[in-house]
N, C-alpha and C positions, 0 to 999 in steps of 0.2 A: 790117927785122928778119928778112926771109926766112921769114915765117910761112906755113904751109900749113894745109889742112884737118886734117891729122894732129895739129896743135898745139892744136886746139880740144878743151877738156875736156868742155864741155856747152853747150847753147844754151837760151835761154828766150824765150818769146813771150807777150806780153800781148794779150788779146783784148778790144776795147772794144765793149760792146753798144750798138747804135744802134736807135732807134725805126724800125719797119718802114715803108718807103716804096715803094709799088708803081710809082711813076712813073719811077724811075731806079735805077742801080746804086749800089754802096757809095760811090763818090766823090762822088755828087750828094746823098746822104742827109744830112739835117740832123744836126749834132752836138749840137743842143740836146735837153734832156730834155723829157718830156711827162708830165703827170698825166692818167691816164685814169680816169674815173668810169664803171665798168661798169654802174651803175644807170641811167645816162642813155642807154645804147645801146638800139636797137630790135631786136626779134626774139628768137630763142632764145638769143642771146649776152648778153642782159640779165641782170645779176647785181646785185641790190640790196645795198648795203653793202660792195662790193668796190672799193677804190681801188688803182690800180697806178701806180708810178713807173717809167717806161720810159726807157732811155738814161741820160745823165749820166756823171759820172766819180767815182772814189773821192776825188779831191782836193776835190770840191765837196759832199761828203756832208753837211756841217753846214748849208749854205744850202738844199740840196734837201730835207733832212729838215724844216727850219723851214717851207719852202714847203708841203710836204705836210701838216704838222701844222696850219698855219693854214687850209688848204683844208678839212680834216676838221672842225676846230672850227667854221668858218663854216657848213659843211653841217649840222652838228648844232645850229646856232643857239645856241652857247655863247659866252660872252665869252672873249676870248683874252688871256692875260697876256703882257706884253711881256718877253721874255727874249732877251738877246743871247748866244747860245752861242758866237759867234766869239771871245769874249774869255775863255771858260772854259778852264782848264788841262786838258789831257788827263791821264788817269791816269798818275801817275808824274812829272808835269811841275812839281811844286812845287819851285822853285829854292832856296828857303830850306832846305827839308828836305834837298835834295841837298847843299847846302853844309855842312850839319851832320852828314852821314853819318860822317865820320872820328871824331866824338865819340859818335854814337848806335849805330853798327853794330859788333857784337862782332868782335873780332880784326882790325879794319880795318888797323891799323898793322903787323900780322904777315903780311898778304897781299902777294903780288907785285903791283907796280903794274899789270902787264898784266891781272891778275885783277880788281882793283878797277875798272879802266877798263872792262872788259867788263861787270861787274855794273851800273855806272852807266849804260852805254849800253843795256843790256837792260831794266833795271827802273826806273831813275830813282829817284824818291822812294818808289816801291813796294817798295824794299828793306826798308822797315819790316815788310812782310809776312813776309819771311824772318827778321827779327829776332824776331818773335813765335814762330815755330817753334823757333828756336834757344833762346829763353828757356825753352821747354818741354822741350827735349832738346838739350843742349850738343853732343852728338856730330854733330848735323846741320850744325854749322859746319865740319866737316872736309871737305876736298876728296875726291872719289871717286878713289882711286888708279887712274891710267891713263886719266883722263877729260879731261886737259888743263886741270884747274883747276875743273871743275864742282863746286859745293858739293852735299852731300847734300840740304840744305834746298831747293835749286832743283828737284830731281826730285820731292820730296814736295809742294812747293808746286804744281808743275805738275799733279799728279794730284788733289790735294785742293782746290785753290782756282782753278785755271785750266781746269777741264773737260777736261784731257787724258784720253784713254781708252786710248791705246796708246803703246808705246815710240816709234813713229814720230812721234806727236803731240809728245812731249816733245823729242826730238832735232831734229826738223825745224821745228816750229812754235812751240815755247816757248823753249828755250834756243838754238835756231837754229844748231846745230853743223853742220847740213847745208850751210851757206853758208861754211864754212871750206874751205881748199884741199883737205883730205882728204875733203870731203863727210861728215865725221863718222865715217868708217870706222875711224879710229884710236881712237875713243872709245866707240862704241856698245856694244861688248861689256861694258866696265867699267860703263857706265851701266845696261845691262840687268841685269847681275849684281847691282848694288845694289838696283834696283827689285824684282827677284825675291826677294831676301833680305828687304827691308823689308816688302813687301806680301804675302809668302808665296805667290808664284807657283809652280806646278808646273814641272818642267823642260820639259815639253811646251809650256807656254805661252811660256816664255822662248825656246825654239827657234823657235816660230812668230812671236813678236814680232821676233826678229832676222831671220828669213827675209823677213818682210814689209818690214822696213826696207831690206834689200838689194834687194828687188824695186822698192821706191820709187825708190831712187837709181839703179837700173839704167837708168832712162829717160834719165839724164844722160850715161852713157858706157858703152861695151861692156866696159870693164875690170871692171865690177862686176856 
């Protein structure tokens, strides 16, 4: 394909935390996680009641959380209920509700297939949360003009129910437009204008929110 460094839009690196091992370098350090009971340590480092999980991976979060919970319950000498979280559906993972979305989600049949596909991939069965917002205000079912199909309800939901605090939170970490080919540049102004109008932001805040977003994506490529 004759690709060069100039063809790279941006790069990303994941960092895996490993439990500290003073006996060797990173290649020799164990990849296994450890539970550290700071109350059992000797000297000034001893801290009763503090349990740390060190190392591990995001993909094993359910099993490690279960392991830590069982450790704490045992330490407190409580009886432990048997709960298999490995089989519990993640939020938005109800397949029956997803299959019923064309009947339960307002205006489903009037939306572009690319929009409905994005909504399902982003929210799954939690699209019902957007339905509740739209039931209260039908205008929130409208796409934000110039946003690439983002519904007004998505932005409101991000701020009111998903703990978003900034425009960057919404675009990069809730509706995830940062991971589109344009890094969200084509849409962030429209989304910001709607948020400012809906939540009553001053112009100075809108300008700061936009500036912070472009600073955020500036790490991905010099063109921004």
